[in-house]
C-alpha positions as CSV (number, residue, x, y, z in Angstrom):
1,M,60.7,11.6,181.4
2,V,61.8,11.4,185.0
3,L,63.3,14.3,186.9
4,E,64.9,14.1,190.3
5,L,64.7,16.9,192.8
6,L,68.1,17.2,194.6
7,E,67.9,17.6,198.3
8,N,69.9,20.7,199.1
9,E,69.7,24.4,198.2
10,Y,72.4,25.7,195.9
11,S,74.1,29.0,195.0
12,V,75.8,30.3,191.9
13,Y,79.1,31.9,193.0
14,K,81.1,34.3,190.9
15,F,84.9,34.6,191.5
16,D,87.8,36.3,189.8
17,P,89.1,34.0,187.1
18,E,92.4,33.5,189.0
19,Y,90.7,32.4,192.2
20,G,92.2,29.3,193.7
21,I,89.6,26.6,194.2
22,N,89.2,25.3,197.7
23,G,89.9,21.6,198.0
24,N,87.0,21.1,200.4
25,I,84.5,21.6,197.6
26,L,86.0,18.8,195.7
27,T,84.6,16.3,198.2
28,N,81.0,17.4,197.9
29,D,78.4,15.2,196.2
30,F,77.5,17.9,193.7
31,F,79.2,21.0,192.4
32,S,80.0,22.5,189.0
33,I,83.0,24.7,188.1
34,T,83.4,26.8,184.9
35,R,86.3,29.1,184.2
36,T,86.5,31.6,181.4
37,K,88.9,34.5,180.8
38,D,86.3,36.7,182.4
39,E,85.2,34.8,185.5
40,L,85.1,31.6,187.5
41,S,81.6,30.4,188.3
42,I,80.9,27.7,190.8
43,I,77.6,26.1,191.6
44,A,77.7,24.6,195.1
45,Q,75.6,24.3,198.2
46,E,74.5,27.5,199.8
47,N,77.0,29.0,202.3
48,E,79.7,26.6,201.1
49,L,82.2,29.1,199.7
50,N,83.8,32.4,200.7
51,G,85.7,35.1,198.9
52,F,83.3,35.4,196.0
53,L,82.7,38.6,194.1
54,E,78.9,37.9,193.8
55,V,76.5,35.2,194.8
56,E,73.0,34.2,193.8
57,N,71.4,32.1,196.5
58,G,68.2,30.1,196.7
59,W,68.3,27.5,193.9
60,K,66.9,24.0,193.8
61,I,68.0,21.5,191.2
62,L,66.1,19.1,189.0
63,K,68.2,16.4,187.5
64,I,67.1,14.7,184.3
65,N,67.5,11.0,185.2
66,G,69.3,8.7,182.9
67,I,72.1,9.2,180.4
68,L,71.2,11.5,177.5
69,N,72.6,10.6,174.2
70,F,74.3,13.6,172.4
71,S,72.0,13.0,169.4
72,L,68.8,13.8,171.4
73,V,67.1,17.0,170.4
74,G,64.7,19.3,172.3
75,I,64.8,18.0,175.8
76,L,65.8,21.2,177.5
77,S,63.9,23.3,175.0
78,K,60.6,21.5,175.9
79,I,61.2,21.9,179.7
80,S,62.3,25.5,179.4
81,T,59.3,26.4,177.2
82,I,56.9,24.8,179.6
83,L,58.4,26.8,182.5
84,A,58.8,30.0,180.5
85,N,55.2,30.0,179.6
86,E,54.5,30.1,183.4
87,N,57.1,32.9,183.9
88,I,59.5,30.6,185.8
89,S,63.1,31.5,185.1
90,I,65.7,28.7,185.0
91,F,69.5,28.3,185.1
92,V,70.7,25.2,183.2
93,M,73.9,23.2,183.4
94,S,74.9,20.2,181.4
95,T,77.4,17.4,182.0
96,F,78.5,14.6,179.7
97,N,75.7,12.3,181.0
98,T,72.7,14.6,181.6
99,D,71.3,18.1,182.2
100,Y,70.4,19.9,185.4
101,I,67.7,22.5,185.6
102,M,68.0,25.0,188.5
103,V,64.8,26.8,189.7
104,K,64.6,29.4,192.4
105,K,63.3,27.8,195.6
106,E,60.3,30.1,195.8
107,N,59.2,28.7,192.4
108,I,60.1,25.0,192.7
109,K,56.7,23.8,194.0
110,N,54.9,25.5,191.1
111,A,57.5,24.3,188.6
112,I,57.1,20.7,189.8
113,E,53.3,20.9,189.6
114,I,53.5,22.3,186.0
115,L,56.0,19.6,184.9
116,I,53.8,16.9,186.4
117,K,50.8,18.3,184.5
118,N,53.0,18.0,181.4
119,N,53.7,14.3,181.9
120,Y,57.0,14.5,183.7
121,E,57.6,12.3,186.7
122,I,59.4,14.0,189.7
123,K,61.4,11.9,192.2
124,S,62.7,13.4,195.5
């Protein structure tokens, strides 16, 4: 399986659920927005947004290349187990096509080395 390391560093931003989303973010190459009754969470490049309640900086993103069929089982489980066994925490997001694994930047080099040892190919 091929994973692609995205170039930028990202943050997970927490906003009040009624926060109005800034139109500038909608032009970025990568962002993710999730709203619940309790919060609005946005994943975007570091230092991209203001007005947040909390922020967790310092994430790198590994994208699973290719379109994953909804019937596939265990892809994230295998990757998360490999990294958990090395005490590497992850934050995962999924889209219709694929999954994205976020790893803190201080752990990304180690995570990549471990994944390569487990037969994953990493593109940058």
